[in-house]
N, C-alpha and C positions, 0 to 999 in steps of 0.2 A: 391947851392952846400952844404952849411952847413946843410940844411934840409935833403938832400940825405944822408950825412954822419951820421946824427943822426938816420935816418931810418935804415940804414945798421947795425948800432951798437945795434939796438933793438934785444931782444930775438925773436926766431922764432914764439913763440905763439903770441906775440904782433904784429909782422909783419902780420901774418895771420888775426888777428883781424882787423887791419887797411885795409888790402886788401878786406876783406869781407865787411867792412863798406863802402868802396869806391864803391863796386859793388852795394850794396843796395841803397846808396845815388844816384848813377847814374840812377838806375831803378826808384826810387821814383821821381827824377827830371823829367825823361821822361814821367812818368804817369801823374804827376801834370800839367806839361806844355803842354802835347800833347793830352790827352784824357779827356773827361768830367768825373766828379766825379762818376756818376752813373755806368760807365763801370768798374772802379777799386775799388769802395767802398766795394763790397763783399769780396775782398781779405783782408780787414782789420780785419775781425773777426765778431763775433756776435754783431749786433747793439742793443743797449739798450738805454732807456731814460737816460738823464743826472742825474736824481735823483735816479737811481737804486743803489743798494748796490754795492760798488766797490769790485773787486776781492781781497781778502786778503788771503795770504798764511801764514803758520807758519814761522815767522821770515823773514829776508831779505836775498836774495840770493847774495853771494859775487861776482857773475859774472856780476851783473847789472851795478855797478859803472864803471868798465873798459870799458864796451860797450858804455855807455853814454859819458864818457870822450873821447873815441876814435872818436865818431861822432861829438862832439863839437870841438875837435881838428882839424878834417878834414875841418869842416866848417870855422874855423878861418883861416886855411891855404888857403882856397879859397876866403878869404876876406869877409866872412859873406854873400855870395851870395845866399845861400840856405834858403828857408823859414822854419818857425817852423814846418809846415805841412810835408815838405820833411824830416826833421830831425826826427820827431816823427814817421813817417811811417817806415823809415829805422831802428830805434831802436825797434819798435814794431815787425818787421819781424825778426830781429836778436834775440830778446828775445823768440819769438815763435819757432824759429829753435832750440833753446836750451830747449824747454818745460818749459819756465819760464812764469808764469801767469803775464799778464799786461793789462792795459786799455789805449787806445788812446782816449783822451778826446778833443772834439772840443768845443770852447767857443767863446762868443762875448762880446764886450764892447761898449756901446754907450756913446760918449762924445761930448761936444760942441766944434765946431771949432771956431776960432776967429771971424768969421762972423755970429755967433750964430746959424748956421745950425748944425743939429745932424749928427755926423760922426760915422759910424759903423766900428769897428775893429774886426778882427777874430784872434784866437790863437789856437794852438794845443799843448798838452803836454801829457807826459806818466806818468801813475801812476803804482806803484808796491808796494806790501805790504801795508803799512799804509801811504805812502806819494808819493809826486811827485818826479820823478827821472830825468826827462828831461823837460825843458821848464817851470819850476816852478818859476823861478826868476821873470818872468813878468806875469805869469798866475794867480796870486792871485786875481787881480781885475776883472778878466773875469768871466762871468756867464756861466757855462757849459750848452750846449744845446743838445749834443749827445755824446755817448760813444761807442767805439768799443772794445769788450772784447775778449781776448784770455785767457781762463782758462786752467791751466795744467790739463790733464786728470786724473792724480792721485788725485789732489786736489778736483776734481768734483766727485770722487768716481767711475770713470769708469775704467775698465781694459784696458790695452794696447793691 
């Protein structure tokens, strides 16, 4: 009940942001859990190698931080049940909808398990401007293997 009261007290702009994030998170959850990667990966943007030059815009967009906070907050309210890939997909799509350039980066980390076998972990994070805006707190140790880019048409020099 306390959470519902807090939500009702929020300004309308923030409520819309939370509702939009919930829809994108639900869609990304369904895609990741229900369909193979090859079916929905084209929707992530232009695929580039991990060592490609990241998309850099002039300065940081102030709309990015509230979007990422909203997605992380919803995941926390769900008990952290969503994977980093689901969170990154939702953030990437929300940024794309607002014509904000971003890159969804997929990375891996190989580490030794207690029984000396090699264990492979995967992680996804979102880059905007000159840094990581979502998923960066654990992504520093991971090696990027692929990148999906959505560049703002104006930043690429294309007319709308």
